[in-house]
C-alpha positions in Angstrom: 0.0 0.0 0.0 1.5 3.3 -1.0 1.5 6.4 1.1 -0.5 8.4 -1.4 -3.5 6.1 -1.1 -6.1 7.3 1.4 -7.1 5.0 4.2 -10.9 4.4 4.3 -12.6 3.6 7.5 -15.9 1.7 7.3 -18.6 3.5 9.3 -21.7 1.7 10.5 -24.6 2.4 8.2 -27.2 3.5 10.7 -29.9 6.0 10.4 -29.8 9.1 12.6 -32.8 8.1 14.6 -31.8 4.4 14.9 -32.0 3.3 18.6 -28.7 1.3 18.2 -26.8 4.6 18.1 -27.3 4.9 21.9 -25.1 1.9 22.4 -22.2 3.0 20.2 -19.3 4.8 21.9 -18.9 8.5 21.2 -15.4 8.9 22.4 -12.3 6.9 23.5 -11.3 6.2 27.1 -13.2 5.5 30.3 -16.5 7.2 30.7 -17.7 8.4 34.1 -21.0 6.9 35.2 -22.5 9.6 37.3 -26.1 9.5 38.1 -28.3 12.2 36.6 -30.0 13.5 39.7 -32.3 15.8 37.8 -33.5 13.0 35.6 -34.1 10.8 38.6 -36.3 13.4 40.3 -38.0 14.1 37.1 -38.9 10.4 36.7 -40.6 10.5 40.1 -42.9 13.3 39.0 -46.5 12.3 39.2 -48.7 12.2 36.1 -52.1 13.6 37.0 -54.9 14.0 34.6 -56.3 17.5 34.8 -60.0 16.4 34.0 -59.9 14.0 37.0 -58.9 16.8 39.3 -61.6 19.2 38.1 -64.2 16.4 38.2 -63.3 15.6 41.8 -63.7 19.3 42.7 -67.2 19.4 41.3 -68.2 16.2 43.1 -66.9 17.3 46.5 -68.5 20.7 46.4 -70.3 21.8 49.5 -74.0 21.0 49.3 -75.0 23.0 52.4 -73.8 26.4 51.2 -76.0 28.3 48.9 -73.3 29.9 46.8 -70.0 28.7 45.5 -66.9 30.8 45.6 -64.7 31.3 42.5 -61.5 29.3 42.1 -58.5 31.7 42.6 -55.9 29.4 41.3 -55.9 26.7 38.7 -54.6 23.1 39.1 -51.0 24.0 38.2 -50.9 26.7 40.9 -52.2 24.2 43.4 -49.5 21.7 42.6 -47.0 24.5 43.4 -48.8 25.4 46.6 -49.0 21.8 48.0 -46.1 19.3 48.1 -47.8 16.8 45.7 -45.9 17.2 42.4 -43.6 14.2 43.0 -43.9 10.9 44.8 -42.0 8.0 46.2 -43.7 4.6 46.4 -42.9 2.1 49.2 -44.2 -1.4 48.7 -43.2 -3.3 51.9 -46.5 -4.6 53.3 -48.6 -7.5 52.1 -52.0 -6.1 53.0 -53.7 -2.7 53.6 -51.6 0.0 55.4 -53.7 1.2 58.4 -51.4 3.7 60.1 -48.3 5.8 59.4 -46.0 8.0 61.4 -42.8 10.0 60.9 -40.4 10.8 63.8 -40.1 14.5 64.8 -37.0 15.0 62.6 -38.6 13.3 59.6 -35.8 10.8 59.1 -37.6 7.6 60.0 -41.0 6.3 58.8 -43.0 3.5 60.5 -46.1 1.9 59.0 -48.6 -0.5 60.5 -50.8 -2.9 58.5 -53.4 -5.5 58.9 -50.8 -8.1 58.0 -49.8 -7.8 61.8 -46.4 -6.2 61.2 -44.8 -2.8 61.7 -42.3 -1.8 59.0 -39.4 0.6 59.9 -37.9 2.6 57.1 -34.9 4.9 57.4 -34.6 7.6 54.7 -30.9 7.9 55.2 -30.2 4.4 54.0 -32.7 4.3 51.0 -31.8 4.7 47.4 -34.1 4.9 44.3 -33.4 1.2 43.6 -33.4 -0.1 47.2 -36.6 1.2 48.8 -37.2 -1.3 51.5 -37.8 -1.6 55.2 -34.7 -2.2 57.3 -36.8 -4.1 59.9 -40.1 -5.8 60.2 -41.6 -6.2 63.7 -44.5 -8.3 64.9 -45.1 -6.7 68.4 -46.7 -9.9 69.7 -44.2 -12.4 68.4 -42.4 -13.6 71.5 -40.3 -16.4 70.0 -39.8 -17.5 66.4 -40.3 -21.2 67.3 -43.3 -20.8 69.5 -46.8 -20.8 68.2 -47.7 -17.1 68.9 -50.8 -15.1 68.0 -50.7 -12.0 65.8 -53.0 -9.1 65.8 -53.7 -6.4 63.1 -52.0 -3.0 63.8 -54.5 -0.3 64.5 -52.3 2.7 65.2 -48.6 3.6 65.4 -47.4 7.1 66.4 -44.0 8.5 67.2 -43.7 10.5 70.3 -43.7 14.1 69.0 -41.5 15.3 71.9 -39.0 12.4 71.9 -38.5 10.5 68.7 -36.8 7.6 70.5 -40.0 5.7 71.1 -43.4 5.2 69.4 -46.8 4.0 70.5 -48.0 0.7 69.0 -51.7 -0.3 69.3 -53.0 -3.6 67.9 -56.3 -5.5 68.2 -55.3 -6.5 71.7 -56.1 -5.2 75.3 -52.4 -4.3 75.9 -50.8 -1.4 74.1 -47.0 -1.3 73.7 -44.2 1.3 73.6 -41.5 0.4 71.1 -38.1 2.0 70.5 -37.3 3.6 67.2 -35.4 0.4 66.3 -38.4 -1.9 66.9 -37.6 -3.3 70.4 -40.3 -3.5 73.0 -39.7 -1.0 75.8 -43.0 -1.2 77.7 -46.1 -3.4 77.6 -49.0 -2.0 79.5 -51.0 -4.3 81.8 -54.3 -5.9 81.1 -57.2 -5.3 83.4 -59.4 -7.8 85.2 -62.2 -8.6 82.8 -64.4 -9.9 85.6 -64.8 -6.5 87.4 -67.8 -4.5 86.4 -66.7 -1.1 87.6 -64.0 0.1 85.2 -62.6 2.5 87.8 -61.2 -0.5 89.7 -59.3 -2.0 86.8 -55.7 -1.4 86.2 -55.8 -1.6 82.4 -58.1 -2.2 79.4 -60.2 -5.3 79.7 -60.9 -5.6 75.9 -59.5 -4.5 72.6 -57.7 -1.1 72.3 -58.8 0.8 69.2 -56.5 3.8 69.1 -54.4 6.2 71.1 -52.2 9.3 71.0 -49.5 11.2 72.9 -49.7 14.1 75.3 -49.0 17.3 73.5 -46.6 18.7 76.1 -45.5 15.8 78.4 -43.3 13.2 76.6 -44.0 10.6 79.3 -47.8 10.5 79.0 -50.1 8.9 76.4 -53.7 8.0 76.2 -55.4 4.9 74.8 -59.1 4.3 73.8 -60.7 0.9 74.1 -63.8 -1.0 73.4 -64.5 -1.2 77.2 -65.9 2.4 77.1 -62.8 3.9 78.7 -59.9 6.2 78.0 -56.8 5.5 80.0 -53.9 7.8 80.5 -50.6 6.0 81.0 -47.2 7.0 82.2 -44.7 5.1 80.0 -42.4 4.6 83.0 -45.2 2.7 84.9 -46.6 -0.2 83.1 -48.4 -1.9 86.0 -51.4 0.5 86.2 -52.8 3.5 84.3 -52.4 7.0 85.7 -56.0 8.0 85.1 -59.1 6.2 83.8 -61.9 8.1 82.1 -65.1 6.1 82.0 -67.7 7.2 79.5 -71.2 6.2 80.3 -73.3 5.8 77.2 -76.9 7.0 77.2 -77.9 4.9 74.2 -80.9 2.6 74.7 -79.9 -1.0 75.4 -76.2 -0.2 75.7 -76.1 -0.8 79.5 -74.0 2.3 79.9 -71.1 1.0 77.7 -70.0 1.7 74.2 -66.8 1.6 72.1 -64.4 4.5 72.0 -63.4 4.9 68.3 -61.1 7.9 68.1 -59.2 10.2 70.4 -57.2 13.4 70.0 -55.2 15.4 72.5 -54.4 19.0 71.5 -53.0 22.2 73.0 -52.8 25.7 71.7 -49.5 26.5 70.1 -49.3 29.8 71.9 -49.8 28.1 75.2 -52.9 27.4 77.4 -55.0 24.5 78.6 -55.0 21.4 76.4 -58.2 19.5 75.6 -58.8 15.8 75.2 -61.6 14.8 72.8 -62.9 11.4 72.0 -65.6 9.9 69.7 -67.8 6.9 70.6 -69.6 4.3 68.6 -73.0 5.6 69.8 -72.3 8.8 67.9 -71.3 10.9 70.9 -68.4 13.4 70.9 -66.9 13.9 74.4 -64.5 16.6 75.5 -62.4 16.6 78.7 -60.0 19.2 80.1 -56.6 17.8 79.3 -55.2 18.7 82.7 -58.0 17.1 84.7 -60.0 16.5 86.7 -61.4 13.7 84.6 -64.4 12.8 86.7 -66.9 14.6 84.5 -66.6 15.7 80.8 -66.3 19.4 80.0 -68.6 18.9 77.0 -70.6 16.2 75.4 -72.5 16.2 72.1 -75.0 13.3 71.6 -75.6 12.2 68.1 -72.7 14.1 66.7 -72.6 11.4 64.1 -75.0 8.7 63.3 -75.1 6.0 66.1 -73.5 2.6 65.4 -71.2 4.1 62.7 -67.5 4.1 63.2 -66.0 7.7 63.6 -62.4 7.0 62.9 -61.1 10.5 61.9 -60.6 13.1 64.7 -58.1 15.9 64.9 -57.7 19.2 66.7 -56.3 22.4 65.2 -53.0 23.9 66.2 -54.8 26.7 68.2 -56.8 24.2 70.1 -60.1 25.7 69.2 -61.4 23.8 66.1 -62.1 20.1 65.9 -62.7 18.2 62.7 -64.4 14.7 62.6 -64.9 12.2 59.9 -67.7 9.7 60.6 -69.0 6.5 59.2 -72.2 8.4 58.1 -70.4 9.9 55.1 -70.1 13.3 56.8 -67.2 15.5 57.7 -68.0 18.0 60.5 -66.3 21.0 61.9 -66.7 21.9 65.6 -65.8 24.8 67.9 -64.6 23.8 71.4 -65.9 27.2 72.8 -69.4 26.4 71.5 -69.4 22.6 71.8 -73.0 22.0 70.8 -73.6 22.2 67.1 -71.3 21.7 64.1 -70.2 24.8 62.3 -69.9 23.1 58.9 -71.0 19.7 57.7 -70.1 18.3 54.2 -70.7 15.0 52.6 -67.7 12.7 52.0 -67.9 9.0 51.3 -66.6 7.0 54.3 -64.4 3.9 54.3 -64.6 3.2 58.0 -67.0 0.3 57.6 -64.1 -1.7 55.9 -61.1 0.2 57.4 -61.8 1.6 60.9 -58.5 3.5 61.1 -59.5 5.9 58.3 -58.3 9.3 59.6 -58.4 13.0 58.9 -55.6 15.4 59.7 -54.9 19.1 60.0 -51.9 20.4 57.9 -49.1 22.2 59.7 -50.3 25.5 61.2 -53.8 24.3 60.4 -53.8 25.9 57.0 -55.5 22.9 55.4 -57.2 19.7 56.2 -56.2 16.5 54.4 -58.0 13.1 54.2 -58.4 10.2 51.8 -61.4 8.8 50.0 -62.8 5.5 48.9 -61.7 6.2 45.3 -58.0 6.6 46.2 -57.9 10.4 46.0 -56.2 12.8 48.4 -58.5 15.6 49.3 -57.0 18.9 50.7 -59.9 20.9 52.3 -60.3 24.5 53.4 -60.2 24.6 57.2 -63.0 27.2 57.3 -65.7 25.8 55.1 -64.4 22.3 54.4 -64.5 22.9 50.6 -62.0 20.9 48.5 -59.1 23.1 47.5 -57.2 20.4 45.7 -57.9 16.8 44.9 -55.4 14.4 43.3 -55.4 10.7 42.7 -52.8 8.7 44.7 -54.0 5.1 44.3 -57.0 5.2 41.9 -59.4 2.3 42.6 -58.0 1.5 46.0 -59.2 3.3 49.1 -56.8 5.8 50.7 -56.9 4.9 54.4 -54.4 7.0 56.4 -52.7 10.4 55.7 -50.2 12.6 57.5 -48.5 15.9 56.7 -45.1 16.3 58.4 -44.4 19.9 59.3 -40.6 19.8 59.3 -39.8 18.2 55.9 -43.1 19.4 54.3 -44.1 16.0 52.8 -47.4 14.1 52.8 -47.4 10.4 53.5 -50.4 8.2 52.6 -51.3 4.5 53.2 -53.7 2.7 50.9 -55.7 -0.6 50.9 -53.4 -2.0 48.1 -50.5 -2.2 50.6 -48.7 0.8 49.1 -47.2 3.8 51.0 -46.8 7.0 49.0 -44.6 9.9 50.0 -45.6 13.0 48.2 -43.1 15.8 48.0 -42.0 18.8 46.0 -38.3 19.2 45.3 -38.4 23.0 45.8 -40.7 23.1 48.8 -39.8 19.9 50.7 -36.6 19.1 52.4 -34.8 15.9 53.3 -36.9 12.7 53.4 -37.9 11.5 50.0 -36.0 14.4 48.3 -32.7 13.0 49.7 -33.6 9.5 48.7 -34.3 10.4 45.0 -31.2 12.6 44.9 -28.9 9.6 45.6 -27.2 7.6 43.0 -28.9 4.2 42.4 -27.2 1.4 44.1 -25.5 -1.0 41.6 -26.7 -4.6 41.9 -24.5 -7.5 41.0 -26.0 -10.2 38.8 -25.7 -12.6 41.6 -28.0 -10.4 43.7 -30.9 -11.2 41.3 -32.6 -14.4 42.5 -34.1 -15.0 39.1 -30.6 -15.6 37.6 -29.1 -17.6 40.4 -29.6 -21.1 41.9 -30.3 -21.6 45.6 -27.8 -24.3 46.5 -29.2 -24.8 49.9 -31.5 -27.3 48.1 -28.5 -29.4 47.0 -27.4 -30.1 43.5 -30.9 -31.0 42.5 -34.1 -29.9 44.2 -35.7 -33.3 43.4 -33.0 -35.5 44.8 -33.2 -37.1 48.3 -30.1 -36.4 50.3 -29.4 -37.9 53.7 -29.0 -35.1 56.2 -25.3 -34.5 56.9 -24.2 -36.8 54.1 -22.9 -34.1 51.7 -19.2 -33.1 52.3 -18.8 -30.0 54.2 -22.3 -30.2 55.8 -21.4 -32.2 58.8 -21.8 -30.1 61.9 -20.4 -30.7 65.3 -21.2 -29.4 68.7 -24.5 -28.3 70.2 -26.7 -25.2 69.9 -27.6 -22.8 72.6 -30.6 -24.8 73.6 -28.5 -28.0 74.1 -29.6 -29.7 70.8 -27.0 -31.4 68.6 -26.1 -29.7 65.4 -25.7 -33.0 63.7 -29.1 -34.2 62.6 -28.1 -37.8 62.7 -27.1 -37.7 66.3 -29.9 -38.3 68.8 -30.7 -35.5 71.2 -29.1 -36.1 74.6 -30.6 -33.9 77.3 -28.1 -31.6 78.8 -27.4 -32.3 82.5 -28.5 -29.2 84.4 -27.2 -28.3 87.9 -30.5 -29.3 89.3 -30.3 -32.8 87.9 -26.6 -33.1 88.9 -27.6 -32.6 92.5 -30.3 -35.3 92.4 -29.2 -38.8 93.4 -29.7 -41.5 90.8 -31.6 -44.8 91.2 -28.4 -46.8 91.7 -27.3 -44.6 94.5 -30.7 -44.9 96.2 -30.9 -48.8 96.0 -27.3 -49.1 97.3 -27.4 -46.8 100.3 -31.1 -46.7 101.4 -32.4 -49.9 103.1 -35.6 -51.5 101.8 -35.8 -49.1 98.9 -36.5 -52.0 96.5 -39.9 -52.4 98.3 -41.2 -49.5 96.2 -41.2 -51.7 93.1 -42.9 -54.8 94.7 -46.5 -55.8 94.9 -47.7 -55.1 98.5 -49.9 -58.2 98.7 -47.1 -60.5 97.6 -44.7 -58.8 100.0 -47.1 -59.5 103.0 -48.0 -63.1 102.1 -44.3 -63.8 102.0 -44.2 -63.4 105.7 -47.4 -65.3 106.5 -45.8 -68.6 107.6 -43.1 -66.8 109.6 -45.7 -64.8 111.4 -47.4 -68.0 112.6 -44.2 -69.7 113.8 -42.4 -66.8 115.3 -44.8 -63.9 115.8 -43.1 -60.6 116.5 -45.9 -58.5 118.0 -47.9 -61.2 119.9 -45.0 -63.1 121.2 -45.4 -61.7 124.7 -48.8 -63.4 125.1 -47.8 -66.8 123.8 -47.5 -68.4 127.3 -50.3 -66.5 129.0 -52.9 -66.8 126.2 -56.2 -68.2 127.8 -57.7 -71.3 126.6 -60.9 -71.1 124.6 -63.9 -71.6 126.9 -66.6 -71.7 124.3 -69.0 -74.8 124.2 -69.0 -77.0 121.2 -71.9 -76.4 119.0 -73.9 -79.6 118.1 -75.2 -80.3 114.7 -78.8 -79.8 115.8 -78.1 -76.4 117.1 -76.4 -75.2 114.0 -79.7 -74.4 112.5 -80.2 -71.6 114.9 -83.4 -70.4 116.5 -86.7 -70.9 114.8 -88.0 -67.9 112.9 -91.1 -66.2 114.1 -94.1 -66.9 112.2 -95.4 -64.0 110.2 -98.6 -62.5 111.3 -101.5 -62.9 108.9 
């Protein structure tokens, strides 16, 4: 080849829009694989159909007011006003999520479900590809090998003043205090179910439905039960409640008892007396002074909601004056604690408490809005003054939205749905930390061996269908014993470990050797006595003293004629 000839390089004949061009190198050398954070966050943006939002607004309009106010902002402005533009989905439960809570710093999320477990999530360890719970806790599982009972989780809530513990309430008479790592700290006592007067019981005698923390004292919490009582507990004293509030129902045929369905404990942000408000199954709304005395309610509203419907949603505003309730009669009502007689506003809202009793309603931070879910899976943000929907967006369409919460520090909304999904709604510009930090991290690279679909579980042996003698494979023979005293070798029979108690007990050989007549324990008593019958006649031991002085028998010999005995008297006729 001469130097004058040009060297021609064959280029791939691909069109400009061919997808294969994305896999061709554009330059030489090693390329840096940095994560595109902006693209990651953009992929988490929610796609909401605008007609659905406007339709929800028209459906949820207030039917009690005569005139409708004009909308000041459109849907795009609402998305900028509320942290709902992006979302992070957490799928760690198997069944419906019934309760959610974030710690005061907003770094740890706990969720309870009717699958009887509490999942703990730490935002600092999550990445976009590894969204999972770092621990799953069953509060009533004592030992993995024992046959224990499990109960659905009704309510979980972090202590707002100390994020080191959280309150866990299941379908059980005993509430529990767990640490932020899932360890049981305190288990409150169960009361005597045979006592009629609830003032004399030390704890709940039947299932606990819900509970909450004291707004200013980190050591106090309150629980509501189906035994018609509220009980205030000191978490440092699990043997008895601090106060018991007995509610006497006036419903006909209730015998003075009903079920307490919801409870809220609020205090004014600027300071003042706190209030304790609870809802009952007979439709009554009861208010106590939060500082006591608790002998008589400060206010009581009969038929606040329809009797025998579950009022699961109850919350108090940040100023301690307004109370919002969501009942099982498809109504949301707004109450004033200063005029605790009639509702200020009442609007219709389909209820889901007949299937999911833990359906709640919550005030937003600073009480600027009210948020709640719906049976259609939409998140409703309501006006706190007239309860009109300001913004409605679908979260889990077709699956009821059960529980909601709005964290004030990180400005993010968390929701739990009946399809076992937990959604964290946020806005990258308005929200801080939490899901924003998770979606801003680089995805964790996974090795091909981490994918169970492409690997073989060799714990089943070389072939899952083959029969292998336990311990026969090389390298599988185990020696020694476990902590419980059982042998690690499955072929070796279990030899009970000799405890110090058994070591101090004398064995059977020692007893038979050193204790006289100990073998008599294993003999037949009749045979043992008859063995000495002849010896007793020849050489009596006890009657030997009377052998020489025993008198001779002086009785007369009875003839054969007299053996018949006296004649019988003739019966009178």
